[in-house]
C-alpha positions as protocol buffer text, in pm:
chain_id: "A"
residue {
  index: 1
  type: MET
  ca { x: 2169 y: 12123 z: -101 }
}
residue {
  index: 2
  type: VAL
  ca { x: 2331 y: 11882 z: 176 }
}
residue {
  index: 3
  type: GLN
  ca { x: 2306 y: 12059 z: 464 }
}
residue {
  index: 4
  type: HIS
  ca { x: 2607 y: 12009 z: 734 }
}
residue {
  index: 5
  type: GLU
  ca { x: 2539 y: 11963 z: 1061 }
}
residue {
  index: 6
  type: ARG
  ca { x: 2784 y: 12168 z: 1334 }
}
residue {
  index: 7
  type: ASN
  ca { x: 2876 y: 11953 z: 1673 }
}
residue {
  index: 8
  type: THR
  ca { x: 2692 y: 12144 z: 1944 }
}
residue {
  index: 9
  type: ASN
  ca { x: 2949 y: 11870 z: 2217 }
}
residue {
  index: 10
  type: ARG
  ca { x: 3175 y: 12147 z: 2269 }
}
residue {
  index: 11
  type: PHE
  ca { x: 3464 y: 12006 z: 2552 }
}
residue {
  index: 12
  type: VAL
  ca { x: 3592 y: 12225 z: 2850 }
}
residue {
  index: 13
  type: ARG
  ca { x: 3936 y: 12180 z: 2865 }
}
residue {
  index: 14
  type: GLY
  ca { x: 4069 y: 12258 z: 3280 }
}
residue {
  index: 15
  type: PHE
  ca { x: 4116 y: 12067 z: 3615 }
}
residue {
  index: 16
  type: THR
  ca { x: 3782 y: 11959 z: 3808 }
}
residue {
  index: 17
  type: LEU
  ca { x: 3762 y: 11978 z: 4164 }
}
residue {
  index: 18
  type: ILE
  ca { x: 3893 y: 11637 z: 4320 }
}
residue {
  index: 19
  type: GLU
  ca { x: 4237 y: 11695 z: 4083 }
}
residue {
  index: 20
  type: SER
  ca { x: 4239 y: 12075 z: 4200 }
}
residue {
  index: 21
  type: MET
  ca { x: 4188 y: 11935 z: 4599 }
}
residue {
  index: 22
  type: ILE
  ca { x: 4496 y: 11626 z: 4598 }
}
residue {
  index: 23
  type: VAL
  ca { x: 4752 y: 11916 z: 4429 }
}
residue {
  index: 24
  type: VAL
  ca { x: 4682 y: 12136 z: 4747 }
}
residue {
  index: 25
  type: ALA
  ca { x: 4711 y: 11861 z: 4944 }
}
residue {
  index: 26
  type: VAL
  ca { x: 5024 y: 11746 z: 4774 }
}
residue {
  index: 27
  type: LEU
  ca { x: 5162 y: 12077 z: 4838 }
}
residue {
  index: 28
  type: ALA
  ca { x: 5071 y: 12097 z: 5224 }
}
residue {
  index: 29
  type: ILE
  ca { x: 5271 y: 11821 z: 5272 }
}
residue {
  index: 30
  type: ALA
  ca { x: 5572 y: 11903 z: 5086 }
}
residue {
  index: 31
  type: THR
  ca { x: 5590 y: 12250 z: 5240 }
}
residue {
  index: 32
  type: THR
  ca { x: 5493 y: 12050 z: 5540 }
}
residue {
  index: 33
  type: LEU
  ca { x: 5821 y: 11820 z: 5513 }
}
residue {
  index: 34
  type: ALA
  ca { x: 6062 y: 12152 z: 5328 }
}
residue {
  index: 35
  type: VAL
  ca { x: 5995 y: 12345 z: 5626 }
}
residue {
  index: 36
  type: PRO
  ca { x: 6218 y: 12280 z: 5906 }
}
residue {
  index: 37
  type: SER
  ca { x: 6493 y: 12163 z: 5722 }
}
residue {
  index: 38
  type: LEU
  ca { x: 6509 y: 12530 z: 5563 }
}
residue {
  index: 39
  type: ASN
  ca { x: 6447 y: 12631 z: 5935 }
}
residue {
  index: 40
  type: GLY
  ca { x: 6859 y: 12447 z: 6008 }
}
residue {
  index: 41
  type: ILE
  ca { x: 6965 y: 12536 z: 5650 }
}
residue {
  index: 42
  type: ILE
  ca { x: 6912 y: 12893 z: 5828 }
}
residue {
  index: 43
  type: ILE
  ca { x: 6960 y: 12844 z: 6211 }
}
residue {
  index: 44
  type: LYS
  ca { x: 7333 y: 12689 z: 6064 }
}
residue {
  index: 45
  type: ASN
  ca { x: 7418 y: 13037 z: 5829 }
}
residue {
  index: 46
  type: ARG
  ca { x: 7314 y: 13239 z: 6145 }
}
residue {
  index: 47
  type: LEU
  ca { x: 7548 y: 13030 z: 6364 }
}
residue {
  index: 48
  type: ALA
  ca { x: 7815 y: 13037 z: 6093 }
}
residue {
  index: 49
  type: SER
  ca { x: 7748 y: 13374 z: 5983 }
}
residue {
  index: 50
  type: ILE
  ca { x: 7796 y: 13465 z: 6471 }
}
residue {
  index: 51
  type: SER
  ca { x: 8127 y: 13239 z: 6436 }
}
residue {
  index: 52
  type: ASN
  ca { x: 8292 y: 13347 z: 6155 }
}
residue {
  index: 53
  type: GLU
  ca { x: 8216 y: 13734 z: 6298 }
}
residue {
  index: 54
  type: PHE
  ca { x: 8349 y: 13687 z: 6662 }
}
residue {
  index: 55
  type: THR
  ca { x: 8678 y: 13503 z: 6506 }
}
residue {
  index: 56
  type: PHE
  ca { x: 8696 y: 13808 z: 6262 }
}
residue {
  index: 57
  type: ALA
  ca { x: 8693 y: 14003 z: 6638 }
}
residue {
  index: 58
  type: LEU
  ca { x: 9018 y: 13803 z: 6765 }
}
residue {
  index: 59
  type: GLN
  ca { x: 9210 y: 13882 z: 6471 }
}
residue {
  index: 60
  type: GLN
  ca { x: 9169 y: 14202 z: 6431 }
}
residue {
  index: 61
  type: THR
  ca { x: 9256 y: 14234 z: 6731 }
}
residue {
  index: 62
  type: ARG
  ca { x: 9568 y: 14034 z: 6745 }
}
residue {
  index: 63
  type: ALA
  ca { x: 9672 y: 14212 z: 6413 }
}
residue {
  index: 64
  type: LEU
  ca { x: 9615 y: 14538 z: 6611 }
}
residue {
  index: 65
  type: ALA
  ca { x: 9826 y: 14460 z: 6855 }
}
residue {
  index: 66
  type: ILE
  ca { x: 10145 y: 14326 z: 6640 }
}
residue {
  index: 67
  type: SER
  ca { x: 10099 y: 14653 z: 6383 }
}
residue {
  index: 68
  type: LYS
  ca { x: 10065 y: 14938 z: 6653 }
}
residue {
  index: 69
  type: ASN
  ca { x: 10319 y: 14769 z: 6852 }
}
residue {
  index: 70
  type: SER
  ca { x: 10137 y: 14794 z: 7150 }
}
residue {
  index: 71
  type: CYS
  ca { x: 9838 y: 14629 z: 7353 }
}
residue {
  index: 72
  type: ALA
  ca { x: 9490 y: 14503 z: 7221 }
}
residue {
  index: 73
  type: THR
  ca { x: 9197 y: 14407 z: 7372 }
}
residue {
  index: 74
  type: ILE
  ca { x: 8877 y: 14263 z: 7289 }
}
residue {
  index: 75
  type: CYS
  ca { x: 8580 y: 14272 z: 7603 }
}
residue {
  index: 76
  type: ALA
  ca { x: 8255 y: 14145 z: 7612 }
}
residue {
  index: 77
  type: SER
  ca { x: 8083 y: 14501 z: 7625 }
}
residue {
  index: 78
  type: THR
  ca { x: 7832 y: 14587 z: 7869 }
}
residue {
  index: 79
  type: ASN
  ca { x: 7697 y: 14868 z: 7674 }
}
residue {
  index: 80
  type: VAL
  ca { x: 7801 y: 14929 z: 7280 }
}
residue {
  index: 81
  type: SER
  ca { x: 7707 y: 15250 z: 7205 }
}
residue {
  index: 82
  type: SER
  ca { x: 7644 y: 15404 z: 6954 }
}
residue {
  index: 83
  type: ASN
  ca { x: 7973 y: 15617 z: 6894 }
}
residue {
  index: 84
  type: LEU
  ca { x: 8304 y: 15545 z: 6987 }
}
residue {
  index: 85
  type: THR
  ca { x: 8339 y: 15784 z: 7245 }
}
residue {
  index: 86
  type: THR
  ca { x: 8128 y: 15674 z: 7542 }
}
residue {
  index: 87
  type: GLY
  ca { x: 7931 y: 15372 z: 7693 }
}
residue {
  index: 88
  type: ASN
  ca { x: 8200 y: 15150 z: 7574 }
}
residue {
  index: 89
  type: THR
  ca { x: 8340 y: 14946 z: 7879 }
}
residue {
  index: 90
  type: CYS
  ca { x: 8416 y: 14618 z: 7942 }
}
residue {
  index: 91
  type: SER
  ca { x: 8211 y: 14390 z: 8166 }
}
residue {
  index: 92
  type: ASN
  ca { x: 8346 y: 14245 z: 8450 }
}
residue {
  index: 93
  type: GLY
  ca { x: 8407 y: 13847 z: 8395 }
}
residue {
  index: 94
  type: SER
  ca { x: 7998 y: 13743 z: 8363 }
}
residue {
  index: 95
  type: SER
  ca { x: 8041 y: 13403 z: 8085 }
}
residue {
  index: 96
  type: ASP
  ca { x: 7775 y: 13514 z: 7819 }
}
residue {
  index: 97
  type: ASP
  ca { x: 7797 y: 13917 z: 7799 }
}
residue {
  index: 98
  type: PHE
  ca { x: 7905 y: 13873 z: 7458 }
}
residue {
  index: 99
  type: GLN
  ca { x: 7585 y: 13799 z: 7324 }
}
residue {
  index: 100
  type: LYS
  ca { x: 7580 y: 14209 z: 7382 }
}
residue {
  index: 101
  type: GLY
  ca { x: 7917 y: 14265 z: 7195 }
}
residue {
  index: 102
  type: TRP
  ca { x: 8229 y: 14284 z: 7196 }
}
residue {
  index: 103
  type: ILE
  ca { x: 8498 y: 14624 z: 7198 }
}
residue {
  index: 104
  type: VAL
  ca { x: 8867 y: 14593 z: 7136 }
}
residue {
  index: 105
  type: PHE
  ca { x: 9126 y: 14861 z: 7246 }
}
residue {
  index: 106
  type: VAL
  ca { x: 9471 y: 14948 z: 7174 }
}
residue {
  index: 107
  type: ASN
  ca { x: 9633 y: 14900 z: 7504 }
}
residue {
  index: 108
  type: PRO
  ca { x: 9950 y: 15063 z: 7558 }
}
residue {
  index: 109
  type: ALA
  ca { x: 9954 y: 15015 z: 7935 }
}
residue {
  index: 110
  type: CYS
  ca { x: 9910 y: 14659 z: 7852 }
}
residue {
  index: 111
  type: ASP
  ca { x: 9751 y: 14674 z: 8148 }
}
residue {
  index: 112
  type: GLY
  ca { x: 9528 y: 14304 z: 8136 }
}
residue {
  index: 113
  type: THR
  ca { x: 9244 y: 14446 z: 8441 }
}
residue {
  index: 114
  type: GLN
  ca { x: 9164 y: 14774 z: 8204 }
}
residue {
  index: 115
  type: THR
  ca { x: 8789 y: 14787 z: 8144 }
}
residue {
  index: 116
  type: ASP
  ca { x: 8749 y: 15088 z: 8092 }
}
residue {
  index: 117
  type: PRO
  ca { x: 8887 y: 15206 z: 7677 }
}
residue {
  index: 118
  type: SER
  ca { x: 8906 y: 15618 z: 7773 }
}
residue {
  index: 119
  type: LEU
  ca { x: 9133 y: 15558 z: 8078 }
}
residue {
  index: 120
  type: ALA
  ca { x: 9505 y: 15524 z: 8039 }
}
residue {
  index: 121
  type: GLY
  ca { x: 9567 y: 15682 z: 7699 }
}
residue {
  index: 122
  type: ALA
  ca { x: 9345 y: 15348 z: 7561 }
}
residue {
  index: 123
  type: THR
  ca { x: 9185 y: 15359 z: 7224 }
}
residue {
  index: 124
  type: LEU
  ca { x: 8898 y: 15241 z: 7130 }
}
residue {
  index: 125
  type: THR
  ca { x: 8945 y: 15102 z: 6752 }
}
residue {
  index: 126
  type: SER
  ca { x: 8595 y: 14877 z: 6735 }
}
residue {
  index: 127
  type: GLN
  ca { x: 8304 y: 14773 z: 6808 }
}
residue {
  index: 128
  type: ARG
  ca { x: 8023 y: 14552 z: 6740 }
}
residue {
  index: 129
  type: GLN
  ca { x: 7649 y: 14507 z: 6891 }
}
residue {
  index: 130
  type: ALA
  ca { x: 7559 y: 14185 z: 6850 }
}
residue {
  index: 131
  type: GLN
  ca { x: 7242 y: 14079 z: 6699 }
}
residue {
  index: 132
  type: THR
  ca { x: 7248 y: 13809 z: 6826 }
}
residue {
  index: 133
  type: THR
  ca { x: 6885 y: 13719 z: 6998 }
}
residue {
  index: 134
  type: GLY
  ca { x: 6840 y: 13345 z: 7102 }
}
residue {
  index: 135
  type: TYR
  ca { x: 7252 y: 13314 z: 6989 }
}
residue {
  index: 136
  type: SER
  ca { x: 7533 y: 13272 z: 7310 }
}
residue {
  index: 137
  type: ILE
  ca { x: 7883 y: 13333 z: 7276 }
}
residue {
  index: 138
  type: SER
  ca { x: 8024 y: 13203 z: 7588 }
}
residue {
  index: 139
  type: PRO
  ca { x: 8412 y: 13207 z: 7701 }
}
residue {
  index: 140
  type: SER
  ca { x: 8491 y: 12876 z: 7781 }
}
residue {
  index: 141
  type: SER
  ca { x: 8584 y: 13067 z: 8132 }
}
residue {
  index: 142
  type: ALA
  ca { x: 8494 y: 13409 z: 8315 }
}
residue {
  index: 143
  type: SER
  ca { x: 8856 y: 13508 z: 8273 }
}
residue {
  index: 144
  type: PHE
  ca { x: 8787 y: 13503 z: 7864 }
}
residue {
  index: 145
  type: SER
  ca { x: 8575 y: 13795 z: 7864 }
}
residue {
  index: 146
  type: MET
  ca { x: 8881 y: 14021 z: 7835 }
}
residue {
  index: 147
  type: VAL
  ca { x: 9079 y: 13908 z: 7568 }
}
residue {
  index: 148
  type: MET
  ca { x: 9434 y: 14064 z: 7551 }
}
residue {
  index: 149
  type: PHE
  ca { x: 9729 y: 14049 z: 7269 }
}
residue {
  index: 150
  type: ASP
  ca { x: 10060 y: 14086 z: 7401 }
}
residue {
  index: 151
  type: PRO
  ca { x: 10308 y: 14319 z: 7069 }
}
residue {
  index: 152
  type: ARG
  ca { x: 10404 y: 14025 z: 6877 }
}
residue {
  index: 153
  type: GLY
  ca { x: 10055 y: 13886 z: 6856 }
}
residue {
  index: 154
  type: PHE
  ca { x: 9997 y: 13633 z: 7145 }
}
residue {
  index: 155
  type: ALA
  ca { x: 9739 y: 13608 z: 7391 }
}
residue {
  index: 156
  type: THR
  ca { x: 9782 y: 13695 z: 7758 }
}
residue {
  index: 157
  type: LEU
  ca { x: 9657 y: 13340 z: 7898 }
}
residue {
  index: 158
  type: THR
  ca { x: 9745 y: 13105 z: 8089 }
}
residue {
  index: 159
  type: ALA
  ca { x: 9580 y: 12837 z: 7888 }
}
residue {
  index: 160
  type: ALA
  ca { x: 9439 y: 12818 z: 7562 }
}
residue {
  index: 161
  type: GLY
  ca { x: 9030 y: 12829 z: 7586 }
}
residue {
  index: 162
  type: ASN
  ca { x: 8748 y: 12835 z: 7353 }
}
residue {
  index: 163
  type: PHE
  ca { x: 8398 y: 13016 z: 7298 }
}
residue {
  index: 164
  type: GLN
  ca { x: 8083 y: 12864 z: 7250 }
}
residue {
  index: 165
  type: VAL
  ca { x: 7862 y: 12952 z: 7037 }
}
residue {
  index: 166
  type: THR
  ca { x: 7467 y: 12850 z: 7115 }
}
residue {
  index: 167
  type: SER
  ca { x: 7179 y: 12864 z: 6885 }
}
residue {
  index: 168
  type: PRO
  ca { x: 6836 y: 12923 z: 6957 }
}
residue {
  index: 169
  type: SER
  ca { x: 6749 y: 12527 z: 6863 }
}
residue {
  index: 170
  type: ALA
  ca { x: 6805 y: 12277 z: 7094 }
}
residue {
  index: 171
  type: ASP
  ca { x: 6976 y: 12062 z: 6910 }
}
residue {
  index: 172
  type: PRO
  ca { x: 7289 y: 12009 z: 7017 }
}
residue {
  index: 173
  type: ALA
  ca { x: 7474 y: 11976 z: 6637 }
}
residue {
  index: 174
  type: LEU
  ca { x: 7331 y: 12312 z: 6589 }
}
residue {
  index: 175
  type: LYS
  ca { x: 7627 y: 12501 z: 6814 }
}
residue {
  index: 176
  type: ARG
  ca { x: 8024 y: 12595 z: 6723 }
}
residue {
  index: 177
  type: LEU
  ca { x: 8344 y: 12606 z: 6924 }
}
residue {
  index: 178
  type: ILE
  ca { x: 8573 y: 12885 z: 6870 }
}
residue {
  index: 179
  type: CYS
  ca { x: 8915 y: 12800 z: 6976 }
}
residue {
  index: 180
  type: LEU
  ca { x: 9168 y: 13008 z: 7077 }
}
residue {
  index: 181
  type: ASP
  ca { x: 9511 y: 12885 z: 7231 }
}
residue {
  index: 182
  type: VAL
  ca { x: 9812 y: 13145 z: 7416 }
}
residue {
  index: 183
  type: ALA
  ca { x: 10007 y: 13153 z: 7100 }
}
residue {
  index: 184
  type: GLY
  ca { x: 9647 y: 13380 z: 7000 }
}
residue {
  index: 185
  type: ARG
  ca { x: 9567 y: 13177 z: 6652 }
}
residue {
  index: 186
  type: ALA
  ca { x: 9151 y: 13136 z: 6646 }
}
residue {
  index: 187
  type: THR
  ca { x: 8936 y: 12839 z: 6444 }
}
residue {
  index: 188
  type: VAL
  ca { x: 8636 y: 12782 z: 6472 }
}
residue {
  index: 189
  type: ARG
  ca { x: 8460 y: 12442 z: 6467 }
}
residue {
  index: 190
  type: GLY
  ca { x: 8183 y: 12198 z: 6487 }
}
residue {
  index: 191
  type: ALA
  ca { x: 7967 y: 12097 z: 6761 }
}
residue {
  index: 192
  type: THR
  ca { x: 8132 y: 11773 z: 6882 }
}
residue {
  index: 193
  type: ALA
  ca { x: 8513 y: 11859 z: 6806 }
}
residue {
  index: 194
  type: SER
  ca { x: 8750 y: 11989 z: 7071 }
}
residue {
  index: 195
  type: CYS
  ca { x: 9062 y: 12238 z: 7159 }
}
residue {
  index: 196
  type: SER
  ca { x: 9288 y: 11985 z: 7172 }
}
């Protein structure tokens, strides 16, 4: 009888320590390269979201004025409370109060100096407490901290202006410009664009 010898040499499959270290090093390099671009994408998306939301608020105020056949005002808020009846007043010309939030109200007296929507028959219709930490919404002039639209939808402004939305990044490309003309049309433009 012939006895077959068993092969006692077994092959163990797996990674060596050197192969594992190379994989970890490649992953670390890839992560280091990906994180800054991912951060830029997050900032751009947040910037676009804030710009679009504020542009919509301007358009909503204009539509409100037309639909109610009355004046409507949007203004930078001093304090946006949790309900529509208390603590909601307009700031008095600060250039960056929109980062706190804004309020929209029907202004039947068409009083461009009306800063308290609870007075003189004004009706507060919406408010927004901006969650814009590190971001700012700055009007081109203090007069743009309160914009009133007449019953035809025209902004009661003497000239066109803009709101600059900036990010916490120092990159000048990471900002938006919201242009508002005297006809009441609001548009969002890129960082290098102008309103003219």
